[in-house]
C-alpha positions in Angstrom: 0.6 0.1 0.0 1.0 3.2 -0.9 2.4 5.9 2.1 0.4 8.6 2.2 0.9 11.3 4.9 -1.9 13.7 6.2 -1.3 16.7 8.3 -4.3 18.3 9.7 -4.7 21.8 11.8 -7.1 25.0 12.4 -6.7 27.5 9.8 -4.5 30.1 12.1 -3.8 33.2 10.9 -0.6 33.8 9.4 1.1 30.9 11.2 4.7 30.2 12.5 7.5 28.4 10.7 6.5 24.9 12.2 3.0 25.3 10.6 4.4 25.0 7.3 6.8 22.7 8.0 4.1 20.1 8.7 2.7 20.7 5.9 5.8 20.5 4.1 5.8 16.6 5.0 2.4 16.1 3.9 1.1 14.4 1.0 -2.3 15.7 2.2 -2.9 18.3 4.6 -6.7 19.3 5.8 -8.0 22.7 7.2 -10.1 21.9 10.2 -12.4 24.5 10.1 -15.6 22.9 11.3 -14.4 23.0 15.4 -15.6 25.9 17.9 -14.2 29.3 17.8 -12.7 29.8 21.0 -11.0 33.3 21.7 -8.2 33.3 24.6 -5.1 34.8 25.4 -2.8 31.8 23.9 -5.6 31.3 20.5 -3.9 32.1 16.9 -7.0 31.9 15.2 -7.1 35.6 14.9 -4.0 37.1 16.3 -0.7 37.0 14.7 2.5 37.9 16.2 5.5 39.9 14.9 9.0 41.0 16.1 9.3 44.9 17.5 13.0 45.8 18.3 13.7 42.2 19.8 10.3 41.7 21.4 7.4 39.9 20.2 4.4 41.9 19.8 0.8 40.4 18.9 -1.8 41.9 16.8 -5.4 41.0 17.5 -7.8 40.9 14.3 -11.5 41.5 15.6 -14.1 39.6 14.2 -17.8 39.5 14.3 -19.2 37.6 17.4 -22.9 36.9 17.1 -24.2 37.0 20.7 -25.0 34.4 22.7 -24.5 31.9 20.1 -21.3 29.3 19.9 -19.4 29.6 16.4 -17.6 27.0 14.1 -14.5 29.0 12.9 -15.8 28.6 9.3 -18.8 30.8 10.3 -16.6 33.5 11.8 -16.1 36.6 9.6 -13.8 39.9 10.3 -14.7 43.2 11.4 -14.4 45.6 8.5 -12.1 47.9 10.1 -8.9 48.3 7.9 -7.3 45.9 9.8 -5.2 44.7 6.9 -3.6 48.4 6.6 -3.1 48.4 10.5 -0.8 44.6 9.9 1.5 46.0 6.9 2.1 49.5 8.8 3.5 47.4 11.7 5.7 45.0 9.1 6.6 48.6 7.2 8.1 49.9 10.5 9.4 46.8 11.6 10.9 45.1 8.4 11.9 47.5 6.2 15.6 47.1 6.4 15.8 43.2 6.6 17.6 41.8 4.1 14.7 40.1 2.2 12.3 42.8 2.8 12.1 44.6 -0.7 12.1 41.9 -2.8 9.1 40.3 -1.0 7.0 42.9 0.2 4.7 43.2 -3.0 4.1 39.7 -2.6 3.3 39.5 1.2 1.2 42.5 0.9 -0.9 41.6 -1.9 -1.2 38.3 -0.3 -2.6 40.4 3.6 -4.7 42.5 1.3 -6.5 39.8 -0.5 -10.5 40.0 -0.2 -12.4 37.7 1.7 -14.5 38.4 4.7 -14.5 34.8 6.3 -11.7 34.3 8.9 -11.6 30.6 7.6 -11.7 31.3 4.1 -9.3 34.2 4.2 -6.5 32.3 6.2 -6.6 29.4 3.9 -5.9 31.7 1.2 -3.0 32.8 3.1 -1.7 29.6 4.0 -1.8 27.8 0.3 -0.4 31.1 -1.2 2.8 30.9 1.0 2.7 27.1 0.9 3.1 27.2 -2.9 6.1 29.7 -2.9 7.5 27.3 -0.4 7.4 24.5 -3.2 4.9 22.4 -1.2 3.1 19.4 -2.7 0.2 18.8 -0.3 -2.9 19.0 -1.7 -5.0 20.7 0.6 -8.8 19.4 1.7 -11.3 21.1 3.8 -12.6 19.6 7.0 -16.0 21.0 6.5 -16.5 19.1 3.1 -15.9 15.9 4.4 -18.3 13.6 5.6 -17.4 12.3 9.2 -20.5 11.2 10.8 -20.7 11.8 14.7 -17.5 12.9 16.6 -16.9 11.5 20.1 -13.6 12.7 20.7 -10.7 14.4 18.9 -8.7 11.7 17.9 -11.9 10.0 16.4 -12.3 13.3 14.3 -8.3 12.6 13.0 -9.0 9.0 12.4 -12.1 9.5 10.5 -10.7 12.5 8.3 -7.5 10.4 7.7 -9.4 7.2 6.4 -11.8 9.4 4.2 -8.7 10.6 2.5 -7.2 7.2 2.2 -4.3 7.9 4.5 -1.8 5.7 5.9 -0.2 8.2 8.3 -1.2 10.8 10.3 1.7 13.5 11.3 1.0 15.4 14.4 3.2 18.0 16.2 4.7 17.1 19.8 1.9 18.7 22.2 -0.8 16.6 20.6 0.5 13.8 22.6 -1.3 15.3 25.3 -5.0 14.0 24.0 -3.8 11.1 21.5 -5.4 7.8 21.9 -3.1 5.8 20.3 -5.4 2.5 20.3 -7.7 4.0 18.0 -4.6 5.0 15.5 -4.1 1.2 15.7 -7.8 -0.3 15.2 -8.1 1.9 11.5 -4.5 1.2 10.6 -3.2 4.7 10.7 0.6 5.1 11.9 0.8 8.1 14.4 3.9 10.4 13.5 5.3 12.9 14.8 6.9 16.4 13.1 10.3 16.5 13.4 10.5 20.3 13.0 13.0 22.0 15.7 12.7 25.3 16.2 15.7 27.0 14.3 17.6 30.3 14.4 18.3 32.2 11.9 19.6 36.4 11.5 16.8 38.0 13.2 16.9 42.1 12.1 17.3 44.2 15.6 17.6 41.5 18.2 20.1 40.4 20.8 18.2 37.6 21.4 15.8 35.3 18.8 12.7 35.7 19.0 11.0 32.0 18.8 7.1 31.7 17.5 6.7 34.4 15.4 4.8 34.3 11.7 6.1 32.9 9.1 6.4 36.4 7.7 9.5 37.3 10.1 11.2 34.5 8.4 10.8 35.5 4.8 11.5 39.2 5.5 14.8 38.0 7.3 16.0 35.2 5.3 13.9 34.6 2.3 11.7 31.9 0.6 14.8 30.0 -0.6 16.4 29.8 2.4 13.4 28.7 4.3 12.7 26.2 1.8 16.3 24.8 1.9 16.0 24.3 5.2 12.8 22.3 5.3 14.3 20.2 3.0 17.9 19.8 4.8 15.6 18.7 8.1 13.2 16.1 5.9 16.5 15.2 4.9 18.2 14.5 7.6 15.2 12.6 9.3 13.9 10.8 6.3 15.3 7.5 7.7 14.0 8.0 11.1 10.2 8.3 10.6 9.3 9.5 7.3 
């Protein structure tokens, strides 16, 4: 049987490097857009982190909430308040002197300025556009468009989605091991593997200590697409004989 690796994640806003490395490792990547939108201080569903003089700053994009109603991610719309311009202005102020800013700014700003009010669709468009520039070959799917039936647990959701796309392996982040039901994977002949991503340090403008966990835009402006892709390929090669 041909090995088919599937990765999954909520469609976060302008995600960090590790998110894209999971896409890079996947044959199929599923955006899980039909789970409840939960707003919390640590949520990346509508927030993005950039570097400002060596410190991580978090920008939160206002969304339209329906009072008294729980909403899934794909039901959320962004509020109209010029938020894209505010993000671009922050990037102009903090990244204009980075080595790869000039050659990438038009592409990044055009991607940020894409017209879409729906939170999930906007983020999926951004992620797929960046992934394409990184030569990721994953086939993108959307959870809400896949028939899953009744879901009783997070692992059951993963298993049903994986089986729906004929996946043989599910690639998880290390944090996912806190809730995985390992027996359920075995029962359904799906091998659970883990992303081998290791947060790497690269040259960041105006920092004394490396700032981790920032949007991939930080790496694009500091080291460029080609260097970032080369690092993904190196990590994948070094670990290909270990897990996938």
